[in-house]
C-alpha positions, 0 to 999 in steps of 0.5 A: 680678481675673483676666484670663480667656479663655472658650472658645467652649463657655462660655455668654455669660451666664456671661461676663456674670456674670464681667465683672459680678464685675469680671473681665477677660473675653474670649470666644473667639467674639469674637476667634478663632471656630473656633480649634483647641485648640492655638491656644486654649491659645496665645492664653491663654498669650500673653495671660496669661489663664486659660483657662475651658472645658468641654473636657477635651481641654486637660488632655490637651494639657498633661499628655499631649502637652507643650503649654505651658500658659496661666497656669491652666485652669479646666475645668468638668465639668457635664452638663447645662450650666447657665450660672448654676451654671457662673458660680457655680463659676467665681467660687468657684474664682477666690476663691483664687489659680489661677495655675499650676493646672488646676482642675476645677470640679464641682457636688461641689466643686473639685479643684486640680492644678499645671500642668506646666512649659511644654515647648511 
């Protein structure tokens, strides 16, 4: 099972569903509320956790600005946010290895892209 760091924008019910499925889940709101995006990536990277977020800025930070990535990033593109659907998409994404990947999760499916080598 995966070690996950859920961004503050992730619903608590999605966190509960992932933990119930056996994943090791830490919600950022519990450990570092209000952390900026670079600090969030650093926390995920330093703890070896997969970052789970609704925030597209993390892709910009690792691909455009050279921020060293965490183990993986699962980015949900879903409007409006639906916690149950988000949890289902995340479980689908985590059914296959995600290490070293940026995974975009949408209602239409999953897209996987390799993360750049850490430069930060």
